[in-house]
C-alpha positions as CSV (number, residue, x, y, z in Angstrom):
1,M,-18.3,7.3,-9.5
2,G,-19.8,4.4,-11.5
3,L,-17.9,1.3,-10.3
4,W,-17.0,2.2,-6.7
5,N,-18.3,4.4,-3.9
6,E,-15.3,4.5,-1.7
7,L,-11.6,3.8,-2.1
8,F,-10.5,0.2,-1.8
9,S,-7.3,-1.9,-1.6
10,L,-6.5,-5.4,-3.0
11,S,-4.2,-7.8,-1.2
12,G,-2.5,-11.1,-2.0
13,D,0.3,-13.2,-0.6
14,T,3.1,-11.1,-2.1
15,V,1.7,-7.6,-2.9
16,R,-0.9,-5.2,-1.6
17,L,-2.4,-2.7,-4.0
18,E,-3.2,0.6,-2.3
19,P,-5.1,3.6,-3.8
20,L,-2.5,6.1,-5.1
21,E,-2.2,9.2,-3.0
22,K,0.0,12.3,-3.2
23,N,1.9,11.2,-0.1
24,H,3.2,8.2,-2.1
25,E,5.4,10.5,-4.3
26,K,8.7,10.1,-2.5
27,E,8.6,6.3,-2.4
28,L,7.3,6.1,-6.0
29,W,10.2,8.4,-7.2
30,A,12.7,6.0,-5.5
31,A,11.1,3.0,-7.2
32,S,11.0,4.7,-10.6
33,R,14.5,5.9,-11.1
34,K,15.8,3.2,-13.4
35,K,15.7,4.3,-17.0
36,E,15.0,0.9,-18.4
37,I,11.5,1.0,-16.8
38,W,10.4,3.7,-19.2
39,T,11.9,2.5,-22.5
40,Y,8.6,1.6,-24.1
41,M,6.1,3.5,-21.8
42,A,3.9,6.1,-23.5
43,T,4.6,8.5,-20.6
44,Q,8.2,9.0,-19.5
45,I,8.9,9.8,-15.9
46,S,12.3,11.4,-15.9
47,S,12.0,13.8,-13.0
48,Q,10.2,14.1,-9.7
49,E,8.3,17.0,-11.1
50,K,6.9,14.9,-13.9
51,L,6.0,12.2,-11.5
52,S,4.2,14.7,-9.3
53,A,2.2,16.0,-12.3
54,E,1.3,12.4,-13.3
55,I,0.1,11.6,-9.8
56,M,-2.1,14.7,-9.8
57,K,-3.5,13.8,-13.2
58,A,-4.2,10.3,-12.1
59,L,-6.0,11.5,-8.9
60,E,-8.1,13.8,-11.0
61,E,-9.1,11.0,-13.3
62,R,-10.0,8.8,-10.3
63,K,-12.2,11.7,-9.0
64,H,-14.1,11.6,-12.2
65,G,-14.4,7.8,-12.3
66,R,-12.2,7.3,-15.4
67,Q,-9.2,5.6,-13.8
68,Y,-8.4,3.8,-10.6
69,P,-4.6,4.0,-9.9
70,F,-2.8,1.8,-7.3
71,V,0.7,1.8,-5.8
72,V,2.1,-1.7,-5.6
73,I,3.5,-2.6,-2.2
74,L,5.8,-5.6,-1.7
75,K,4.5,-6.9,1.5
76,E,7.7,-8.6,2.9
77,R,9.5,-5.2,2.8
78,N,6.4,-2.9,3.1
79,E,8.0,-1.1,0.1
80,I,6.4,0.5,-3.0
81,V,7.8,-1.2,-6.0
82,G,5.6,0.1,-8.8
83,C,2.3,1.3,-10.0
84,T,-0.7,-0.1,-12.0
85,R,-4.2,1.1,-12.7
86,F,-7.6,0.5,-14.2
87,L,-8.0,2.8,-17.1
88,D,-10.7,3.7,-19.7
89,L,-13.4,2.5,-17.3
90,S,-16.7,2.1,-19.0
91,P,-19.5,1.0,-16.7
92,D,-22.0,1.3,-19.6
93,N,-20.0,-1.2,-21.7
94,K,-18.8,-3.2,-18.7
95,S,-15.2,-2.9,-19.8
96,A,-11.9,-1.5,-18.6
97,E,-8.2,-1.5,-19.4
98,I,-5.5,-2.7,-17.0
99,G,-2.4,-0.6,-17.8
100,F,0.1,2.1,-17.0
101,T,1.8,-0.7,-15.1
102,W,5.5,-0.4,-14.2
103,F,7.7,-2.0,-11.6
104,S,11.2,-1.5,-10.2
105,P,13.6,-3.9,-12.0
106,S,14.2,-5.5,-8.6
107,V,10.9,-7.3,-8.9
108,W,11.0,-8.1,-12.7
109,G,10.7,-11.9,-13.2
110,T,9.1,-12.5,-9.8
111,K,5.4,-13.2,-9.0
112,V,4.7,-9.5,-8.4
113,N,3.2,-8.8,-11.8
114,T,1.3,-12.0,-12.0
115,E,-0.3,-11.5,-8.6
116,C,-1.2,-7.8,-9.4
117,K,-3.0,-9.0,-12.5
118,F,-4.7,-11.8,-10.6
119,L,-6.0,-9.4,-8.0
120,M,-7.2,-6.8,-10.5
121,L,-8.8,-9.4,-12.8
122,T,-10.6,-11.0,-9.9
123,H,-11.9,-7.7,-8.8
124,A,-12.9,-6.7,-12.3
125,F,-14.8,-9.9,-13.2
126,E,-16.1,-10.9,-9.8
127,N,-16.8,-7.6,-8.0
128,W,-17.5,-5.2,-10.9
129,Q,-19.0,-8.0,-13.1
130,L,-17.3,-6.6,-16.2
131,N,-17.5,-8.3,-19.6
132,R,-14.1,-7.4,-20.9
133,I,-10.7,-6.4,-19.6
134,F,-8.1,-5.3,-22.2
135,F,-4.4,-4.5,-22.2
136,K,-2.3,-2.6,-24.7
137,T,1.4,-2.2,-25.3
138,D,4.1,-0.9,-27.6
139,S,4.7,-3.3,-30.5
140,R,8.4,-3.1,-29.8
141,N,7.9,-4.2,-26.2
142,I,8.3,-8.0,-26.5
143,R,8.8,-8.4,-22.8
144,S,5.5,-6.8,-22.0
145,Q,3.7,-8.8,-24.8
146,N,5.1,-12.0,-23.4
147,A,4.0,-11.1,-19.9
148,I,0.4,-10.2,-21.1
149,A,0.2,-13.5,-23.0
150,R,1.4,-15.5,-20.0
151,I,-1.5,-14.3,-17.9
152,G,-3.9,-15.7,-20.5
153,A,-4.9,-12.7,-22.5
154,V,-5.8,-13.2,-26.2
155,K,-4.0,-11.1,-28.8
156,E,-6.6,-9.1,-30.7
157,G,-4.5,-7.2,-33.2
158,V,-2.3,-4.2,-33.8
159,L,-3.4,-0.6,-34.3
160,R,-0.8,0.9,-36.6
161,K,0.6,4.3,-35.8
162,D,-1.8,4.4,-32.9
163,R,-0.2,7.1,-30.8
164,I,2.7,9.5,-30.4
165,I,4.4,8.7,-27.2
166,S,6.2,11.3,-25.0
167,D,9.6,10.9,-26.8
168,G,7.9,11.7,-30.1
169,Y,8.0,8.1,-31.5
170,V,4.8,7.1,-33.4
171,R,4.1,3.6,-32.1
172,D,2.0,0.7,-33.2
173,T,-0.1,-0.6,-30.3
174,V,-0.8,-4.3,-29.6
175,Y,-4.2,-5.1,-28.0
176,Y,-5.0,-8.1,-25.8
177,S,-8.1,-9.0,-23.9
178,I,-9.8,-11.4,-21.5
179,L,-13.5,-11.9,-21.6
180,K,-15.8,-12.9,-18.7
181,E,-16.4,-16.3,-20.3
182,E,-12.6,-16.9,-20.4
183,W,-12.0,-15.8,-16.8
184,P,-12.7,-19.1,-15.0
185,N,-10.0,-20.9,-17.0
186,V,-7.6,-17.9,-16.9
187,K,-8.1,-17.8,-13.1
188,K,-7.2,-21.5,-12.7
189,E,-4.0,-21.1,-14.7
190,L,-3.0,-18.0,-12.8
191,I,-3.4,-19.8,-9.5
192,I,-1.2,-22.6,-10.8
193,K,1.4,-20.1,-11.9
194,L,1.4,-18.3,-8.6
195,E,1.8,-21.5,-6.7
196,R,4.8,-22.4,-8.8
197,K,6.7,-19.1,-8.4
């Protein structure tokens, strides 16, 4: 598999990241029903059938070591509130993307996203010993860009007309990254942010 030999979970004070499985579909569908979640996402989940197909695709990618998808569980309610994953895993280049992240609007503006990123970045840099983690988002998605910048990622630039998303729109994609040399300071700042929330 490259970066892992067996499935693993990540746990913080607020959230637990569990490996995505087919039996999460019902709860994920309940969490994903609000249309505003999908406004700028490259993949639109508008039906349970589409969600089911996306889960199967993600599990196949994990099987081949290319992605590692998680469901995000809010610990106080033991409830699935979203999804996130490692993508574009490259053990040879010691890099990966954190993306395909979405949450129920009920947890927008809370510490959920910050803690998810903290857990994943810690694992990527301290367990997998990666050199680079990157993030990408639609240039129209200012909320996402602000969230990525808030966790300490550096804006690298914009790829113009980078991809055609599922609704046919040709989007510009904004790239951000965090390097292993930057991680100690980013980590300190994230801990402070989590303590304040």
